[in-house]
Biopython code that builds the backbone (N, CA, C, O; Angstrom):
import numpy as np
from Bio.PDB.StructureBuilder import StructureBuilder

atoms = [
    (1, "MET", "N", (20.746, -37.047, -9.389)),
    (1, "MET", "CA", (20.800, -36.796, -7.914)),
    (1, "MET", "C", (22.413, -36.219, -8.232)),
    (1, "MET", "O", (22.897, -35.122, -7.951)),
    (2, "ALA", "N", (23.082, -37.486, -8.978)),
    (2, "ALA", "CA", (24.717, -37.255, -9.249)),
    (2, "ALA", "C", (24.927, -35.754, -9.849)),
    (2, "ALA", "O", (25.879, -35.004, -9.634)),
    (3, "ILE", "N", (24.011, -35.567, -10.496)),
    (3, "ILE", "CA", (24.114, -34.215, -11.832)),
    (3, "ILE", "C", (24.167, -33.060, -10.914)),
    (3, "ILE", "O", (25.053, -32.205, -10.912)),
    (4, "SER", "N", (22.837, -33.125, -9.905)),
    (4, "SER", "CA", (22.824, -32.008, -8.938)),
    (4, "SER", "C", (24.000, -31.760, -8.199)),
    (4, "SER", "O", (24.390, -30.595, -8.137)),
    (5, "LYS", "N", (24.819, -32.914, -7.458)),
    (5, "LYS", "CA", (25.314, -32.433, -6.673)),
    (5, "LYS", "C", (26.891, -32.012, -7.561)),
    (5, "LYS", "O", (27.650, -31.124, -7.172)),
    (6, "ALA", "N", (27.099, -32.767, -8.642)),
    (6, "ALA", "CA", (28.311, -31.985, -9.689)),
    (6, "ALA", "C", (28.132, -30.552, -9.832)),
    (6, "ALA", "O", (29.064, -29.814, -9.513)),
    (7, "LEU", "N", (26.834, -29.980, -10.358)),
    (7, "LEU", "CA", (26.305, -28.657, -10.267)),
    (7, "LEU", "C", (26.573, -27.855, -9.175)),
    (7, "LEU", "O", (27.255, -26.856, -9.404)),
    (8, "LEU", "N", (26.124, -28.091, -7.807)),
    (8, "LEU", "CA", (25.816, -27.512, -6.741)),
    (8, "LEU", "C", (27.605, -27.449, -6.397)),
    (8, "LEU", "O", (28.067, -26.344, -6.113)),
    (9, "ALA", "N", (28.449, -28.539, -6.435)),
    (9, "ALA", "CA", (29.743, -28.150, -6.208)),
    (9, "ALA", "C", (30.543, -27.436, -7.393)),
    (9, "ALA", "O", (31.679, -27.054, -7.110)),
    (10, "SER", "N", (30.236, -27.292, -8.236)),
    (10, "SER", "CA", (31.092, -26.264, -9.311)),
    (10, "SER", "C", (30.520, -25.018, -8.864)),
    (10, "SER", "O", (31.261, -24.068, -8.610)),
    (11, "LEU", "N", (29.111, -24.926, -8.732)),
    (11, "LEU", "CA", (28.475, -23.152, -8.682)),
    (11, "LEU", "C", (29.299, -23.036, -7.483)),
    (11, "LEU", "O", (30.060, -22.071, -7.558)),
    (12, "LEU", "N", (29.419, -23.882, -6.116)),
    (12, "LEU", "CA", (29.971, -23.354, -4.632)),
    (12, "LEU", "C", (31.530, -23.337, -5.127)),
    (12, "LEU", "O", (32.206, -22.982, -4.161)),
    (13, "ILE", "N", (32.328, -23.579, -6.225)),
    (13, "ILE", "CA", (33.778, -23.847, -6.313)),
    (13, "ILE", "C", (33.754, -22.306, -7.237)),
    (13, "ILE", "O", (34.603, -21.472, -6.920)),
    (14, "SER", "N", (32.798, -21.976, -8.337)),
    (14, "SER", "CA", (32.932, -20.556, -8.893)),
    (14, "SER", "C", (32.614, -19.476, -8.096)),
    (14, "SER", "O", (33.238, -18.420, -8.200)),
    (15, "LEU", "N", (31.464, -19.666, -7.099)),
    (15, "LEU", "CA", (31.414, -18.464, -6.285)),
    (15, "LEU", "C", (32.777, -18.283, -5.318)),
    (15, "LEU", "O", (33.122, -17.162, -4.946)),
    (16, "LEU", "N", (33.355, -19.233, -5.028)),
    (16, "LEU", "CA", (34.477, -19.109, -3.726)),
    (16, "LEU", "C", (35.834, -18.295, -4.447)),
    (16, "LEU", "O", (36.619, -17.531, -3.885)),
    (17, "LEU", "N", (35.821, -18.738, -5.887)),
    (17, "LEU", "CA", (36.943, -18.366, -6.787)),
    (17, "LEU", "C", (36.828, -16.764, -7.155)),
    (17, "LEU", "O", (37.739, -15.951, -7.316)),
    (18, "ASN", "N", (35.245, -16.565, -7.241)),
    (18, "ASN", "CA", (34.704, -14.932, -7.805)),
    (18, "ASN", "C", (35.087, -14.337, -6.679)),
    (18, "ASN", "O", (35.784, -13.323, -6.724)),
    (19, "TYR", "N", (34.636, -14.946, -5.389)),
    (19, "TYR", "CA", (35.357, -14.108, -3.890)),
    (19, "TYR", "C", (36.824, -13.869, -3.841)),
    (19, "TYR", "O", (37.289, -12.753, -3.610)),
    (20, "GLN", "N", (37.546, -14.922, -4.058)),
    (20, "GLN", "CA", (38.958, -14.927, -3.825)),
    (20, "GLN", "C", (39.347, -13.666, -5.164)),
    (20, "GLN", "O", (40.329, -12.992, -4.853)),
    (21, "ILE", "N", (38.902, -13.396, -6.153)),
    (21, "ILE", "CA", (39.353, -12.643, -7.014)),
    (21, "ILE", "C", (39.249, -11.238, -6.622)),
    (21, "ILE", "O", (40.145, -10.403, -6.741)),
    (22, "SER", "N", (37.781, -11.001, -6.024)),
    (22, "SER", "CA", (37.142, -9.750, -5.872)),
    (22, "SER", "C", (37.992, -9.193, -4.573)),
    (22, "SER", "O", (38.359, -8.019, -4.629)),
    (23, "GLU", "N", (38.294, -9.899, -3.515)),
    (23, "GLU", "CA", (39.040, -9.539, -2.443)),
    (23, "GLU", "C", (40.651, -9.236, -2.835)),
    (23, "GLU", "O", (41.338, -8.371, -2.293)),
    (24, "ALA", "N", (41.082, -10.126, -3.876)),
    (24, "ALA", "CA", (42.540, -9.719, -4.555)),
    (24, "ALA", "C", (42.390, -8.408, -5.003)),
    (24, "ALA", "O", (43.145, -7.520, -4.606)),
    (25, "ALA", "N", (41.385, -8.182, -5.880)),
    (25, "ALA", "CA", (41.109, -6.844, -6.411)),
    (25, "ALA", "C", (41.515, -5.764, -5.568)),
    (25, "ALA", "O", (42.396, -4.904, -5.584)),
    (26, "THR", "N", (40.210, -6.234, -4.544)),
    (26, "THR", "CA", (39.820, -4.973, -3.518)),
    (26, "THR", "C", (41.242, -4.594, -2.758)),
    (26, "THR", "O", (41.479, -3.417, -2.488)),
    (27, "THR", "N", (42.039, -5.496, -2.474)),
    (27, "THR", "CA", (43.398, -5.242, -1.356)),
    (27, "THR", "C", (44.429, -4.903, -1.920)),
    (27, "THR", "O", (45.385, -4.601, -1.205)),
    (28, "SER", "N", (44.589, -4.835, -3.644)),
    (28, "SER", "CA", (45.712, -4.506, -4.581)),
    (28, "SER", "C", (45.307, -3.352, -5.161)),
    (28, "SER", "O", (46.077, -2.855, -5.983)),
    (29, "GLY", "N", (44.231, -2.780, -4.919)),
    (29, "GLY", "CA", (43.783, -1.254, -5.743)),
    (29, "GLY", "C", (42.997, -1.797, -6.936)),
    (29, "GLY", "O", (42.427, -0.773, -7.312)),
    (30, "GLY", "N", (42.657, -2.660, -7.669)),
    (30, "GLY", "CA", (41.914, -2.871, -8.529)),
    (30, "GLY", "C", (43.252, -3.316, -9.511)),
    (30, "GLY", "O", (43.044, -3.746, -10.646)),
    (31, "ASP", "N", (44.374, -3.201, -9.074)),
    (31, "ASP", "CA", (45.333, -3.689, -10.753)),
    (31, "ASP", "C", (46.095, -4.962, -10.461)),
    (31, "ASP", "O", (46.142, -5.501, -9.356)),
    (32, "HIS", "N", (46.600, -5.325, -11.402)),
    (32, "HIS", "CA", (47.335, -6.591, -10.998)),
    (32, "HIS", "C", (48.726, -6.571, -11.069)),
    (32, "HIS", "O", (49.484, -7.540, -11.111)),
    (33, "GLU", "N", (49.019, -5.290, -11.079)),
    (33, "GLU", "CA", (50.596, -5.005, -10.903)),
    (33, "GLU", "C", (50.956, -5.032, -9.701)),
    (33, "GLU", "O", (50.269, -4.742, -8.721)),
    (34, "SER", "N", (52.295, -5.460, -9.740)),
    (34, "SER", "CA", (52.966, -4.952, -8.165)),
    (34, "SER", "C", (53.166, -3.726, -7.789)),
    (34, "SER", "O", (53.690, -2.896, -8.532)),
    (35, "PRO", "N", (52.783, -3.480, -6.630)),
    (35, "PRO", "CA", (52.815, -1.612, -5.961)),
    (35, "PRO", "C", (54.276, -1.146, -6.646)),
    (35, "PRO", "O", (55.181, -1.937, -6.913)),
    (36, "PRO", "N", (54.307, -0.050, -6.818)),
    (36, "PRO", "CA", (55.926, 0.679, -7.378)),
    (36, "PRO", "C", (56.394, 0.715, -5.715)),
    (36, "PRO", "O", (55.693, 0.760, -4.704)),
    (37, "THR", "N", (57.734, 0.678, -5.869)),
    (37, "THR", "CA", (58.522, 0.852, -4.419)),
    (37, "THR", "C", (58.654, 2.050, -3.910)),
    (37, "THR", "O", (58.673, 2.173, -2.685)),
    (38, "GLN", "N", (58.776, 3.215, -4.794)),
    (38, "GLN", "CA", (58.551, 4.519, -4.623)),
    (38, "GLN", "C", (57.557, 5.343, -4.681)),
    (38, "GLN", "O", (57.105, 4.872, -5.725)),
    (39, "ALA", "N", (56.800, 6.222, -4.422)),
    (39, "ALA", "CA", (56.084, 7.135, -4.643)),
    (39, "ALA", "C", (56.294, 8.135, -5.844)),
    (39, "ALA", "O", (56.841, 9.235, -5.753)),
    (40, "SER", "N", (55.725, 7.524, -7.072)),
    (40, "SER", "CA", (55.785, 8.304, -8.447)),
    (40, "SER", "C", (54.743, 9.288, -8.383)),
    (40, "SER", "O", (53.642, 9.113, -7.861)),
    (41, "PRO", "N", (55.281, 10.666, -9.120)),
    (41, "PRO", "CA", (53.815, 11.571, -9.563)),
    (41, "PRO", "C", (53.014, 11.105, -10.181)),
    (41, "PRO", "O", (53.556, 10.075, -10.583)),
    (42, "PRO", "N", (51.879, 11.131, -10.638)),
    (42, "PRO", "CA", (51.026, 10.134, -11.313)),
    (42, "PRO", "C", (51.229, 11.298, -12.696)),
    (42, "PRO", "O", (51.228, 12.524, -12.584)),
    (43, "THR", "N", (51.411, 10.429, -14.104)),
    (43, "THR", "CA", (51.972, 10.752, -15.170)),
    (43, "THR", "C", (50.536, 11.674, -15.947)),
    (43, "THR", "O", (49.553, 10.951, -16.111)),
    (44, "GLN", "N", (50.415, 12.733, -16.278)),
    (44, "GLN", "CA", (49.711, 13.604, -16.508)),
    (44, "GLN", "C", (49.185, 13.130, -18.162)),
    (44, "GLN", "O", (50.071, 12.723, -18.914)),
    (45, "LYS", "N", (47.905, 13.188, -18.626)),
    (45, "LYS", "CA", (47.331, 12.417, -19.632)),
    (45, "LYS", "C", (47.791, 13.647, -20.501)),
    (45, "LYS", "O", (48.002, 14.773, -20.051)),
    (46, "ILE", "N", (47.952, 13.142, -22.214)),
    (46, "ILE", "CA", (48.419, 14.087, -23.260)),
    (46, "ILE", "C", (46.838, 14.163, -23.695)),
    (46, "ILE", "O", (45.972, 13.412, -23.248)),
    (47, "ASP", "N", (46.645, 15.109, -24.558)),
    (47, "ASP", "CA", (45.589, 15.544, -25.530)),
    (47, "ASP", "C", (45.575, 14.757, -26.940)),
    (47, "ASP", "O", (46.049, 15.239, -27.969)),
    (48, "CYS", "N", (45.016, 13.581, -26.861)),
    (48, "CYS", "CA", (45.352, 12.649, -27.701)),
    (48, "CYS", "C", (44.884, 13.193, -29.199)),
    (48, "CYS", "O", (45.471, 13.034, -30.269)),
    (49, "GLY", "N", (43.870, 13.758, -28.981)),
    (49, "GLY", "CA", (42.838, 14.184, -30.123)),
    (49, "GLY", "C", (44.117, 15.397, -31.017)),
    (49, "GLY", "O", (44.549, 15.093, -32.129)),
    (50, "ALA", "N", (44.527, 16.627, -30.352)),
    (50, "ALA", "CA", (45.121, 17.611, -30.679)),
    (50, "ALA", "C", (46.825, 17.027, -31.394)),
    (50, "ALA", "O", (47.448, 17.407, -32.385)),
    (51, "ALA", "N", (47.093, 16.085, -30.463)),
    (51, "ALA", "CA", (48.853, 15.506, -30.721)),
    (51, "ALA", "C", (48.503, 14.956, -32.140)),
    (51, "ALA", "O", (49.255, 15.222, -33.077)),
    (52, "CYS", "N", (47.169, 14.050, -32.362)),
    (52, "CYS", "CA", (47.211, 13.325, -33.427)),
    (52, "CYS", "C", (46.447, 13.990, -34.855)),
    (52, "CYS", "O", (46.379, 13.385, -35.925)),
    (53, "SER", "N", (45.946, 15.250, -34.621)),
    (53, "SER", "CA", (45.847, 15.857, -35.586)),
    (53, "SER", "C", (46.904, 16.552, -36.187)),
    (53, "SER", "O", (46.866, 17.024, -37.324)),
    (54, "ALA", "N", (48.001, 16.617, -35.285)),
    (54, "ALA", "CA", (49.383, 17.339, -35.828)),
    (54, "ALA", "C", (49.826, 16.467, -36.311)),
    (54, "ALA", "O", (50.103, 16.708, -37.486)),
    (55, "ARG", "N", (50.106, 15.305, -35.941)),
    (55, "ARG", "CA", (50.438, 13.938, -36.344)),
    (55, "ARG", "C", (50.280, 13.413, -37.476)),
    (55, "ARG", "O", (51.201, 12.890, -38.104)),
    (56, "CYS", "N", (48.582, 13.525, -38.041)),
    (56, "CYS", "CA", (48.258, 13.176, -39.375)),
    (56, "CYS", "C", (47.722, 14.129, -40.432)),
    (56, "CYS", "O", (46.973, 13.865, -41.373)),
    (57, "ARG", "N", (48.213, 15.190, -40.114)),
    (57, "ARG", "CA", (47.968, 16.419, -40.583)),
    (57, "ARG", "C", (48.363, 16.500, -42.180)),
    (57, "ARG", "O", (47.742, 17.285, -42.897)),
    (58, "LEU", "N", (49.464, 15.627, -42.751)),
    (58, "LEU", "CA", (49.614, 15.379, -44.215)),
    (58, "LEU", "C", (49.374, 14.283, -44.683)),
    (58, "LEU", "O", (49.504, 14.034, -45.881)),
    (59, "SER", "N", (48.935, 13.343, -43.701)),
    (59, "SER", "CA", (48.480, 11.775, -44.404)),
    (59, "SER", "C", (47.512, 11.976, -45.343)),
    (59, "SER", "O", (46.568, 12.723, -45.084)),
    (60, "SER", "N", (47.617, 11.345, -46.539)),
    (60, "SER", "CA", (46.585, 11.059, -47.325)),
    (60, "SER", "C", (45.373, 10.346, -46.969)),
    (60, "SER", "O", (44.436, 10.275, -47.764)),
    (61, "ARG", "N", (45.338, 9.801, -45.791)),
    (61, "ARG", "CA", (43.907, 9.323, -45.214)),
    (61, "ARG", "C", (44.032, 9.645, -43.718)),
    (61, "ARG", "O", (44.428, 8.869, -42.848)),
    (62, "PRO", "N", (43.551, 11.158, -43.530)),
    (62, "PRO", "CA", (43.593, 11.467, -42.424)),
    (62, "PRO", "C", (42.687, 11.021, -41.251)),
    (62, "PRO", "O", (42.906, 11.511, -40.144)),
    (63, "HIS", "N", (41.554, 10.011, -41.435)),
    (63, "HIS", "CA", (40.444, 10.128, -40.864)),
    (63, "HIS", "C", (41.104, 8.584, -40.178)),
    (63, "HIS", "O", (41.283, 8.281, -38.999)),
    (64, "LEU", "N", (41.355, 7.823, -41.404)),
    (64, "LEU", "CA", (42.289, 6.566, -40.572)),
    (64, "LEU", "C", (43.349, 6.577, -39.731)),
    (64, "LEU", "O", (43.526, 5.750, -38.837)),
    (65, "CYS", "N", (44.371, 7.885, -40.097)),
    (65, "CYS", "CA", (45.261, 7.981, -39.585)),
    (65, "CYS", "C", (45.170, 8.507, -38.177)),
    (65, "CYS", "O", (45.936, 8.163, -37.276)),
    (66, "LYS", "N", (43.865, 9.638, -38.010)),
    (66, "LYS", "CA", (43.832, 9.793, -36.338)),
    (66, "LYS", "C", (43.191, 8.749, -35.500)),
    (66, "LYS", "O", (43.294, 8.534, -34.292)),
    (67, "ARG", "N", (42.280, 7.957, -36.725)),
    (67, "ARG", "CA", (41.730, 6.799, -35.417)),
    (67, "ARG", "C", (42.780, 5.581, -35.035)),
    (67, "ARG", "O", (42.480, 4.935, -34.031)),
    (68, "ALA", "N", (44.028, 5.194, -35.768)),
    (68, "ALA", "CA", (44.881, 4.354, -35.207)),
    (68, "ALA", "C", (45.915, 5.177, -34.471)),
    (68, "ALA", "O", (46.468, 4.699, -33.481)),
    (69, "CYS", "N", (46.149, 6.166, -34.825)),
    (69, "CYS", "CA", (47.024, 7.239, -33.888)),
    (69, "CYS", "C", (46.013, 7.394, -32.340)),
    (69, "CYS", "O", (46.514, 7.186, -31.235)),
    (70, "GLY", "N", (45.040, 7.657, -32.468)),
    (70, "GLY", "CA", (44.007, 7.782, -31.069)),
    (70, "GLY", "C", (44.236, 6.804, -30.341)),
    (70, "GLY", "O", (44.601, 7.047, -29.190)),
    (71, "THR", "N", (44.074, 5.181, -30.840)),
    (71, "THR", "CA", (44.270, 3.910, -30.261)),
    (71, "THR", "C", (45.521, 4.139, -29.466)),
    (71, "THR", "O", (45.630, 4.279, -28.248)),
    (72, "CYS", "N", (46.460, 4.150, -30.414)),
    (72, "CYS", "CA", (48.175, 4.171, -29.978)),
    (72, "CYS", "C", (48.037, 5.148, -28.667)),
    (72, "CYS", "O", (48.179, 4.859, -27.479)),
    (73, "CYS", "N", (47.768, 6.184, -29.174)),
    (73, "CYS", "CA", (47.755, 7.264, -27.805)),
    (73, "CYS", "C", (47.394, 6.999, -26.585)),
    (73, "CYS", "O", (48.065, 7.346, -25.613)),
    (74, "ALA", "N", (46.051, 6.213, -26.494)),
    (74, "ALA", "CA", (45.224, 5.981, -25.831)),
    (74, "ALA", "C", (46.151, 4.873, -24.860)),
    (74, "ALA", "O", (46.245, 5.065, -23.647)),
    (75, "ARG", "N", (46.655, 3.987, -25.368)),
    (75, "ARG", "CA", (47.493, 3.105, -25.009)),
    (75, "ARG", "C", (48.447, 3.585, -24.005)),
    (75, "ARG", "O", (48.522, 3.451, -22.783)),
    (76, "CYS", "N", (49.346, 4.348, -25.129)),
    (76, "CYS", "CA", (51.003, 4.789, -24.526)),
    (76, "CYS", "C", (50.979, 6.048, -23.813)),
    (76, "CYS", "O", (51.927, 6.402, -23.111)),
    (77, "ASN", "N", (49.614, 6.942, -24.014)),
    (77, "ASN", "CA", (49.854, 8.110, -23.561)),
    (77, "ASN", "C", (51.052, 8.960, -24.222)),
    (77, "ASN", "O", (51.651, 9.850, -23.618)),
    (78, "CYS", "N", (51.332, 8.543, -25.608)),
    (78, "CYS", "CA", (52.433, 9.689, -25.882)),
    (78, "CYS", "C", (52.441, 9.507, -27.585)),
    (78, "CYS", "O", (51.960, 8.469, -28.039)),
    (79, "VAL", "N", (53.013, 10.566, -28.543)),
    (79, "VAL", "CA", (53.016, 10.333, -29.625)),
    (79, "VAL", "C", (54.309, 11.095, -30.334)),
    (79, "VAL", "O", (54.552, 12.234, -29.934)),
    (80, "PRO", "N", (54.905, 10.689, -31.068)),
    (80, "PRO", "CA", (55.985, 10.827, -31.360)),
    (80, "PRO", "C", (55.846, 12.349, -32.124)),
    (80, "PRO", "O", (54.815, 12.629, -32.737)),
    (81, "PRO", "N", (56.763, 13.113, -32.044)),
    (81, "PRO", "CA", (56.897, 14.946, -32.819)),
    (81, "PRO", "C", (56.924, 14.739, -34.172)),
    (81, "PRO", "O", (57.446, 13.693, -34.557)),
    (82, "GLY", "N", (56.554, 15.370, -34.840)),
    (82, "GLY", "CA", (56.288, 15.052, -36.659)),
    (82, "GLY", "C", (54.944, 14.772, -37.069)),
    (82, "GLY", "O", (53.853, 14.874, -36.508)),
    (83, "THR", "N", (55.431, 14.278, -38.531)),
    (83, "THR", "CA", (54.067, 13.712, -38.951)),
    (83, "THR", "C", (54.794, 12.515, -39.443)),
    (83, "THR", "O", (54.017, 11.882, -40.158)),
    (84, "TYR", "N", (55.959, 11.930, -39.367)),
    (84, "TYR", "CA", (56.366, 10.848, -39.368)),
    (84, "TYR", "C", (57.755, 10.520, -38.619)),
    (84, "TYR", "O", (58.495, 11.466, -38.350)),
    (85, "GLY", "N", (58.067, 9.423, -38.332)),
    (85, "GLY", "CA", (59.275, 8.904, -37.838)),
    (85, "GLY", "C", (59.199, 9.247, -36.420)),
    (85, "GLY", "O", (58.161, 9.247, -35.759)),
    (86, "ASN", "N", (60.743, 9.633, -35.859)),
    (86, "ASN", "CA", (60.759, 9.944, -34.580)),
    (86, "ASN", "C", (60.103, 9.023, -33.568)),
    (86, "ASN", "O", (59.682, 9.459, -32.496)),
    (87, "TYR", "N", (60.024, 7.821, -33.896)),
    (87, "TYR", "CA", (59.775, 6.916, -33.157)),
    (87, "TYR", "C", (60.736, 6.295, -31.573)),
    (87, "TYR", "O", (60.264, 5.571, -30.697)),
    (88, "GLU", "N", (61.812, 6.730, -31.618)),
    (88, "GLU", "CA", (62.599, 6.783, -30.282)),
    (88, "GLU", "C", (62.310, 7.349, -29.532)),
    (88, "GLU", "O", (62.993, 7.204, -28.518)),
    (89, "THR", "N", (61.294, 8.241, -29.454)),
    (89, "THR", "CA", (60.721, 9.210, -28.504)),
    (89, "THR", "C", (59.554, 8.448, -27.700)),
    (89, "THR", "O", (59.183, 8.736, -26.563)),
    (90, "CYS", "N", (59.228, 7.785, -28.225)),
    (90, "CYS", "CA", (58.116, 7.075, -27.665)),
    (90, "CYS", "C", (58.021, 5.594, -28.260)),
    (90, "CYS", "O", (57.592, 5.266, -29.367)),
    (91, "ALA", "N", (58.522, 4.799, -27.259)),
    (91, "ALA", "CA", (59.020, 3.278, -27.370)),
    (91, "ALA", "C", (57.464, 2.457, -27.742)),
    (91, "ALA", "O", (57.368, 1.664, -28.679)),
    (92, "CYS", "N", (56.557, 2.740, -27.024)),
    (92, "CYS", "CA", (55.395, 1.961, -26.654)),
    (92, "CYS", "C", (54.560, 2.106, -27.944)),
    (92, "CYS", "O", (53.739, 1.223, -28.190)),
    (93, "TYR", "N", (54.704, 3.156, -28.791)),
    (93, "TYR", "CA", (54.164, 3.498, -29.665)),
    (93, "TYR", "C", (54.675, 2.738, -30.876)),
    (93, "TYR", "O", (53.935, 2.117, -31.640)),
    (94, "ALA", "N", (56.074, 2.838, -31.003)),
    (94, "ALA", "CA", (56.732, 2.275, -31.870)),
    (94, "ALA", "C", (56.672, 0.733, -32.227)),
    (94, "ALA", "O", (56.894, 0.216, -33.323)),
    (95, "ASN", "N", (56.262, 0.029, -30.851)),
    (95, "ASN", "CA", (56.323, -1.255, -30.747)),
    (95, "ASN", "C", (55.064, -1.960, -31.257)),
    (95, "ASN", "O", (55.027, -3.163, -31.513)),
    (96, "MET", "N", (54.043, -1.120, -31.385)),
    (96, "MET", "CA", (52.387, -1.981, -31.370)),
    (96, "MET", "C", (52.507, -2.362, -32.849)),
    (96, "MET", "O", (52.871, -1.532, -33.682)),
    (97, "THR", "N", (52.193, -3.647, -33.174)),
    (97, "THR", "CA", (51.783, -4.081, -34.177)),
    (97, "THR", "C", (50.263, -4.564, -34.407)),
    (97, "THR", "O", (49.520, -4.645, -33.429)),
    (98, "THR", "N", (49.779, -4.899, -35.750)),
    (98, "THR", "CA", (48.672, -5.330, -36.568)),
    (98, "THR", "C", (49.079, -7.029, -36.438)),
    (98, "THR", "O", (50.179, -7.576, -36.368)),
    (99, "HIS", "N", (47.925, -7.488, -36.438)),
    (99, "HIS", "CA", (48.016, -8.890, -36.827)),
    (99, "HIS", "C", (48.743, -9.714, -37.940)),
    (99, "HIS", "O", (49.006, -10.917, -37.931)),
    (100, "GLY", "N", (49.060, -8.574, -39.111)),
    (100, "GLY", "CA", (50.079, -8.839, -40.041)),
    (100, "GLY", "C", (51.527, -8.650, -39.598)),
    (100, "GLY", "O", (52.436, -9.164, -40.250)),
    (101, "ASN", "N", (51.783, -7.858, -38.404)),
    (101, "ASN", "CA", (53.279, -7.671, -37.792)),
    (101, "ASN", "C", (53.691, -6.560, -38.442)),
    (101, "ASN", "O", (54.901, -6.486, -38.654)),
    (102, "LYS", "N", (52.816, -5.443, -38.911)),
    (102, "LYS", "CA", (53.155, -4.438, -39.605)),
    (102, "LYS", "C", (52.619, -3.156, -38.279)),
    (102, "LYS", "O", (51.769, -3.332, -37.405)),
    (103, "ARG", "N", (53.340, -2.076, -38.503)),
    (103, "ARG", "CA", (53.392, -0.797, -37.799)),
    (103, "ARG", "C", (52.154, -0.286, -37.633)),
    (103, "ARG", "O", (51.676, 0.344, -38.576)),
    (104, "LYS", "N", (51.246, -0.480, -36.189)),
    (104, "LYS", "CA", (49.772, -0.568, -35.821)),
    (104, "LYS", "C", (49.535, 1.568, -36.310)),
    (104, "LYS", "O", (48.628, 2.175, -36.881)),
    (105, "CYS", "N", (51.074, 2.085, -35.607)),
    (105, "CYS", "CA", (50.440, 3.178, -35.172)),
    (105, "CYS", "C", (51.216, 4.195, -36.248)),
    (105, "CYS", "O", (52.352, 3.833, -36.553)),
    (106, "PRO", "N", (50.790, 5.262, -36.772)),
    (106, "PRO", "CA", (51.393, 5.849, -37.898)),
    (106, "PRO", "C", (52.571, 7.137, -37.626)),
    (106, "PRO", "O", (53.125, 7.679, -38.582)),
]
sb = StructureBuilder()
sb.init_structure("model")
sb.init_model(0)
sb.init_chain("A")
sb.init_seg("    ")
for serial, (resi, resn, name, xyz) in enumerate(atoms, 1):
    if name == "N":
        sb.init_residue(resn, " ", resi, " ")
    sb.init_atom(name, np.array(xyz, "f"), 0.0, 1.0, " ", f" {name:<3s}", serial, name[0])
structure = sb.get_structure()
């Protein structure tokens, strides 16, 4: 009997938490960031496939380069110009690292 009461109580608490989280997500528009103070124009998504093809065209391992570049581009919405370097134009792209603390993005 004590186990069923504890189970019922934990189920009720989890349902209430789920309800509170869904209400918070609905009222905040689904994101967990604070809303911007000014209305900013929506950023336009770049064509990651074309940008990464240009970035990786001289790579010795083009498929690996394009896959890594595509991941970085999707997260940052930018790819530095040229085939190497120029990381200062896209800070997000430059700051991503692997688990071994090596640069993730080519």
